[in-house]
Structure formats: structure tokens, C-alpha cells
C-alpha positions in Angstrom: 0.0 0.0 0.0 1.3 3.4 -0.9 2.2 5.8 1.9 2.1 9.6 1.7 4.3 10.0 4.8 7.6 9.6 3.0 9.0 13.2 3.1 12.3 12.2 1.5 10.3 11.3 -1.6 7.9 14.3 -1.2 10.7 16.9 -1.3 13.2 15.3 -3.6 13.0 18.3 -5.9 13.6 20.9 -3.2 16.9 22.2 -2.0 17.3 23.3 1.7 16.8 26.9 0.6 13.5 26.0 -1.2 12.3 24.1 1.8 12.9 27.2 4.1 11.1 29.5 1.7 8.1 27.1 1.6 8.1 26.9 5.4 7.8 30.7 5.8 5.2 31.0 3.0 3.0 28.4 4.6 3.5 30.0 8.0 2.2 33.3 6.5 -0.8 31.8 4.7 -1.8 30.1 7.9 -2.7 33.5 9.3 -6.0 35.0 8.0 -4.8 38.4 9.1 -1.6 38.3 7.2 -3.3 36.9 4.1 -5.9 39.7 4.1 -3.1 42.4 4.6 -1.0 40.8 1.8 -3.9 40.7 -0.6 -4.4 44.4 -0.1 -0.7 45.3 -0.2 0.6 43.1 -3.0 -0.8 45.2 -5.9 0.6 48.3 -4.2 3.9 46.6 -3.8 4.1 45.9 -7.5 3.6 49.6 -8.2 6.4 50.4 -5.7 8.8 48.2 -7.6 8.6 45.1 -5.4 8.1 42.7 -8.4 11.4 40.9 -7.8 10.5 40.2 -4.1 7.1 38.8 -5.1 8.6 36.8 -7.9 11.2 35.3 -5.6 8.7 34.3 -2.9 5.0 33.4 -3.4 5.2 33.6 -7.2 8.1 31.1 -7.3 6.3 28.7 -4.9 3.0 28.5 -6.9 3.8 29.7 -10.5 5.9 28.2 -13.2 7.0 31.6 -14.8 5.8 34.6 -16.6 5.9 33.0 -20.0 5.7 29.5 -21.5 9.5 29.6 -22.1 10.1 30.5 -18.4 8.2 27.3 -17.5 10.8 25.1 -19.2 12.8 24.7 -16.0 9.8 23.7 -13.9 8.6 21.3 -16.6 12.1 19.7 -16.7 12.4 19.5 -12.9 9.0 17.8 -12.5 9.7 15.5 -15.4 12.8 14.2 -13.7 10.5 12.5 -11.2 7.9 11.4 -13.8 5.5 14.2 -12.9 3.8 15.9 -15.8 2.9 19.6 -16.2 -0.5 21.0 -16.9 0.2 24.4 -18.5 -2.3 27.0 -17.3 -2.3 30.6 -18.6 -3.6 32.1 -15.3 -4.7 35.6 -16.4 -8.1 36.4 -15.0 -10.8 39.1 -14.9 -10.5 40.5 -18.4 -13.4 42.0 -20.2 -12.4 43.1 -23.7 -12.5 41.2 -27.0 -8.8 41.9 -27.5 -8.0 40.3 -24.2 -10.2 37.3 -25.0 -8.4 36.8 -28.4 -5.0 37.1 -26.7 -6.0 34.4 -24.1 -7.3 32.2 -26.9 -4.0 32.5 -28.8 -1.9 31.9 -25.7 -3.9 28.8 -24.9 -3.3 27.4 -28.4 0.4 28.1 -27.9 0.3 25.9 -24.8 -1.1 23.1 -27.0 1.6 23.6 -29.5 4.2 23.5 -26.7 2.7 20.3 -25.3 2.4 18.5 -28.6 4.8 15.4 -28.6 6.1 16.5 -25.2 5.7 13.6 -22.8 6.1 15.9 -19.8 3.0 18.0 -20.7 0.1 15.6 -20.7 -2.6 18.3 -20.4 -3.3 22.0 -21.1 -6.2 24.0 -19.5 -8.3 27.1 -19.9 -11.0 29.0 -18.2 -14.0 30.1 -20.3 -13.9 33.4 -18.4 -10.6 33.9 -20.1 -12.5 33.9 -23.4 -15.8 35.4 -22.5 -17.4 38.2 -20.5 -18.6 37.0 -17.1 -21.9 38.9 -17.4 -22.6 37.2 -20.7 -22.0 33.7 -19.3 -24.2 34.6 -16.3 -27.1 35.7 -18.6 -26.8 32.6 -20.7 -26.7 30.3 -17.7 -29.9 32.0 -16.4 -31.6 31.3 -19.7 -32.2 35.0 -20.3 -32.9 36.4 -23.8 -29.8 37.8 -25.4 -29.7 40.9 -27.5 -28.6 40.6 -31.1 -25.2 42.0 -30.1 -24.9 39.6 -27.2 -25.8 36.7 -29.5 -23.0 37.7 -31.8 -20.7 38.1 -28.8 -21.5 34.5 -27.7 -20.9 33.2 -31.2 -17.4 34.6 -30.9 -17.0 32.8 -27.6 -18.1 29.5 -29.1 -15.7 30.0 -31.9 -12.8 30.5 -29.5 -13.6 27.4 -27.5 -14.1 25.4 -30.7 -10.7 26.6 -32.0 -8.9 25.6 -28.8 -10.5 22.2 -28.7 -9.9 21.7 -32.5 -6.2 22.5 -32.1 -6.0 20.1 -29.1 -7.6 17.3 -31.2 -5.3 17.9 -34.2 -2.3 17.8 -31.8 -3.8 14.7 -30.0 -3.4 16.8 -26.8 -5.9 16.6 -24.0 -7.3 19.9 -22.7 -9.2 20.7 -19.5 -12.0 23.2 -19.3 -12.0 24.5 -15.8 -15.1 24.8 -13.6 -16.1 28.2 -12.3 -18.9 29.8 -10.2 -22.2 28.0 -10.2 -24.1 30.9 -11.7 -22.1 30.8 -14.9 -21.4 27.0 -14.9 -24.3 26.0 -17.1 -22.9 27.9 -20.1 -19.5 26.4 -19.5 -21.0 22.9 -19.2 -22.9 23.3 -22.5 -19.7 24.4 -24.2 -17.7 21.5 -22.7 -20.3 18.9 -23.6 -20.7 20.2 -27.2 -16.9 19.9 -27.7 -16.6 16.6 -26.0 -19.2 15.2 -28.3 -17.4 16.6 -31.3 -13.8 15.7 -30.5 -13.9 12.7 -28.1 -14.9 10.0 -30.6 -11.9 7.8 -30.1 -10.7 8.9 -26.7 -11.0 11.8 -24.3 -9.4 15.0 -25.7 -11.7 17.6 -24.1 -12.3 17.3 -20.3 -15.0 19.0 -18.3 -14.5 19.7 -14.6 -16.9 18.6 -11.9 -16.8 20.4 -8.6 -18.0 17.8 -6.0 -18.5 20.4 -3.2 -21.7 21.1 -5.2 -24.5 18.9 -4.1 -25.7 18.3 -7.7 -22.5 17.4 -9.5 -22.4 13.6 -8.8 -25.8 13.3 -10.5 -24.6 15.6 -13.3 -21.6 13.4 -13.9 -23.8 10.3 -14.1 -26.1 12.1 -16.6 -23.0 13.1 -18.7 -21.7 9.5 -18.8 -25.2 8.2 -19.8 -25.4 10.7 -22.6 -21.9 9.8 -23.8 -22.8 6.1 -23.8 -26.0 6.8 -25.8 -24.2 9.1 -28.3 -20.9 7.1 -28.7 -18.3 9.5 -27.4 -15.9 9.5 -24.5 -16.1 11.6 -21.4 -13.1 13.5 -20.1 -13.7 14.0 -16.4 -11.6 16.1 -14.1 -12.8 15.8 -10.5 -12.1 18.5 -8.0 -13.7 19.4 -4.7 -14.1 23.1 -5.6 -12.6 26.6 -5.3 -15.4 29.1 -4.7 -17.2 27.9 -1.5 -17.3 31.1 0.5 -18.3 33.2 -2.5 -21.0 30.7 -3.4 -22.6 30.6 0.1 -22.4 34.4 0.4 -24.2 34.9 -2.9 -26.9 32.3 -2.1 -27.6 34.1 1.2 -27.7 37.5 -0.3 -30.0 36.5 -3.1 -32.0 34.1 -0.9 -31.7 30.9 -2.8 -30.6 27.4 -1.6 -26.8 27.2 -1.7 -25.5 24.7 -4.2 -22.7 23.8 -1.8 -22.7 20.7 0.3 -23.8 21.0 3.9 -20.5 19.8 5.3 -17.1 18.4 4.3 -18.2 14.8 4.9 -20.8 15.2 2.2 -18.2 16.6 -0.2 -15.8 13.8 0.6 -18.5 11.2 0.1 -19.6 12.5 -3.3 -16.0 12.9 -4.4 -15.2 9.3 -3.7 -18.5 8.1 -5.3 -17.6 10.2 -8.4 -14.2 8.5 -8.6 -15.9 5.1 -8.3 -18.4 6.1 -11.0 -15.6 7.0 -13.3 -13.7 3.7 -12.7 -16.8 1.7 -13.3 -17.2 3.4 -16.7 -13.5 3.5 -17.6 -14.3 1.9 -21.0 -15.7 5.3 -22.2 -14.1 7.7 -19.8 -10.7 9.2 -18.9 -10.3 10.5 -15.3 -8.1 13.2 -13.8 -8.5 13.2 -10.0 -7.5 16.7 -9.0 -7.3 16.5 -5.2 -5.1 17.3 -2.2 -6.9 14.8 -0.1 -4.8 11.7 0.9 -7.9 9.5 1.5 -9.4 10.1 -1.9 -6.0 9.6 -3.6 -5.5 6.3 -1.7 -9.1 5.3 -2.5 -8.4 5.7 -6.2 -5.3 3.5 -6.0 -7.4 0.9 -4.3 -10.1 1.0 -6.9 -7.5 0.6 -9.6 -6.2 -2.5 -7.9 -9.8 -3.8 -7.4 -10.6 -3.4 -11.1 -7.2 -4.7 -12.3 -6.2 -1.4 -13.8 -2.4 -0.9 -14.1 -0.8 2.0 -12.2 0.3 3.7 -15.4 -3.0 3.3 -17.4 -3.1 6.5 -19.5 -6.8 7.0 -18.8 -6.2 7.8 -15.2 -4.2 10.7 -13.8 -3.7 12.2 -10.3 -3.2 16.0 -10.1 -2.2 18.6 -7.5 -1.4 22.2 -7.7 2.2 23.2 -8.2 3.8 24.2 -4.9 1.3 22.1 -2.8 0.8 18.5 -1.7 4.1 17.3 -3.0 3.8 14.3 -0.5 0.9 13.1 -2.7 2.4 13.9 -6.1 5.9 12.6 -5.6 5.0 9.4 -3.7 2.4 8.5 -6.3 4.7 9.2 -9.2 7.5 7.2 -7.7 5.1 4.3 -7.3 4.4 4.4 -11.0 1.1 6.3 -11.1 0.4 9.0 -13.6 0.7 12.4 -11.9 0.6 16.0 -13.3 1.0 19.3 -11.5 -1.2 22.3 -12.4 1.5 24.9 -13.4 0.1 28.3 -13.8 2.0 31.0 -15.6 1.6 34.6 -16.7 2.9 38.1 -15.9 3.3 38.7 -12.2 0.7 41.5 -12.1 -1.8 39.4 -14.0 -1.3 36.3 -11.9 -1.8 38.1 -8.6 -5.5 37.3 -8.4 -4.6 33.6 -8.7 -1.9 33.8 -6.0 -4.3 35.7 -3.6 -6.9 33.0 -4.1 -4.4 30.2 -3.4 -3.4 32.0 -0.2 -7.0 32.5 0.9 -8.0 28.9 0.1 -5.1 27.6 2.2 -6.3 29.7 5.0 -9.9 28.6 4.7 -9.4 24.9 4.1 -9.2 23.2 7.5 -5.8 21.5 8.1 -4.3 22.4 4.7 -1.6 24.7 5.9 -0.9 22.8 9.0 -0.4 19.6 7.0 2.1 21.3 4.6 4.0 22.8 7.5 4.2 19.6 9.5 5.6 17.7 6.4 8.2 20.4 5.8 9.3 20.4 9.4 9.5 16.6 9.3 11.7 16.7 6.3 13.9 19.5 7.7 14.5 17.4 10.8 15.2 14.3 8.7 17.9 16.2 6.7 19.3 17.7 9.8 19.7 14.3 11.6 20.7 12.1 8.7 
């Protein structure tokens, strides 16, 4: 049975200096007060010329570089330990057609970079990088579009289709990230349309299912049933979710039932049931289990054994964020499982929203920061006493 306690494996890729930097960063994100202050001060710091400091600390921990080329070192370092890279152009919150076209072009560049590169098994994009949030919200609410909005959405569909088409031509799998529930229907429809188009022989296009939502397990089952009836493969990336506090706040303000599970136990249950559903339907499905949860990762390895699926079956990947949960990533990879790290990249200023969200998530997810710190301390002590 695989163990996630081996810190020598977990931190093989880190020098002592890197380990110290990680220690102080996770100490900082363990404090809600410091995270809130940093979120406010970081944009000001950039304007005051502190880009080098930010780039050498939190940016280096969680981001691959400012450009695809700058990610080469990270891709190679992870590849040494048979860990793949998921290239993620993490520029958010844009609203202009020019910005959307730039994001579309950059995403296709990640596909070209990944083609025939065994160390980059996936690329990824957010539909909000290609479309106005308000437009997706209106479509998801089934509101009538104006003629101009209809044309605007046609351009969005063309961008998504172009990216998925390029991925299919390159035989390169691509993830479509999940986002807030009130825009997710539009994203699901785009994902399903392109899965049906491009996943005839295998999963090229993947949709993302956030299991902290109480309706996503049923939605996954519905998607699998539709794929079976219509002869295409499902690409399923399973995550717990990233917008919990925002979701609950909006539901309370607008007085509707929150789509978020009542408690963590319900999320954990549905996540593991979703994994099981995927494995049972592996004949027409490829799975990426995006999770920092040791129990769910272990459960997936047990299911693979139960169903006689080899560790390196290309239809099954484990994934964690770059800079986090290395004890899961490295121990799985060194045991022969397929593992890939989400490696975001982009200009420091543009990636700040991603970095702030990562810090806030670590603060809000119970036990996340403490676990990272305890593993780092264990490894520091091991190195000191060896």
C-alpha cells in the first residue's frame, strides 16, 4: 500500500533553501490576518517596484514563470520525477474582446508547446478567459440575449471550438475549468458540445466537476449516460471546488438554496463516489483526480487494484497544484502512477488574483496549511539528523 508519509520522496525536488522558503510562506498563509493584509498590499507593492520580491517568494512557490518559455525549467524539474505539467495561462478578470483573443491565442500556444512533449500531458483554460462573465451569467440563467450579445457569444463559441480543435489535431488533452455555479451551465454546455465533437476515439476535451456542489455527482452520471447513448468518450476532471465562501455568500444575499454541500463529509463522500463512477465506466471515460486529499487519492489507487487497472494506465491521472501537496504527487509518481501538476504562468501583475486566491484557500481549508507545515518540518528534521 502506498504511503504519503515519506517526506524524503515528497521533497526530492527541493533544496534546503527552497524548503525554508516554503516553510515561511505556509506560515504566512496560515494567518488569515496576514493573508488579508498581503492581498491588499501586493498590488501596491508591484507599483512600488517590489516585483522581484514577489517573484522570488510566493510567485516562485506556486507559479511556473511569466511565459511558456520560463516554465521550461519547472517542466524539466518535474519531469525528472515522472511528474507531468499542466500548462495553465492564469490571467483572469479580463473584459475586452482583444484580451479574450489574446487568451485564446496563448492557450493554443500551450497546446503547440505540449504536442509530442511527454512531460506536458494536459493543457487547460477557463472560459472566463475567453468570455465576459456577465454574458455567461445571462446565458446560464436562460435570459434572452440581445442581437449584439448573441453575436458576442458566437465569438466565444468559436474561441472554445478553435482551442478544442487545435487540441484534437495535436492529440493533446485539454481541460475546461469549472467556475462559479451561476455561470457554470454555459460552461458545461460548451464543454459537452466539444466533448461530443472531439472525443470520438478517446478523451481529448475534459469538463471539470466540482464535488463540493450537491448536484454534481448526478450531473456526472447524466453526462456518462449521454456519452454512452451518443458514442463519445467523457473527459472528467474531478475537484472538490474553489469558490465555496463566495457561493454561500451569494446564495444568502439572493435568498436561494446554496448549491454547496452542507458539510465536508458530504463533499468527501460525493468525491469518492464520483471516482468510483468513473472507474466503473473507464471503458468510455478518462479521469483526472484533482485532489489534495490523501484519503481520496488512496481510494483511487485501491479502486485501480480492485478493477485490475495498471498504475500507469493513460486513462487515469492524479493531479495537484504546483507548490502544494508534494507528498501526494511525488509518492504516487515514484510508485508508477500518472501524476501531473497544475503549473500556472503569466505576468506577475496578471497572476496576482490567482496567487491571492491560493493563499485564501489555504487559510480557509481546514488543516491544509498545518499539514504542509508539518511535512516540511519533518523533512527539515530528517535532513538535519541524517
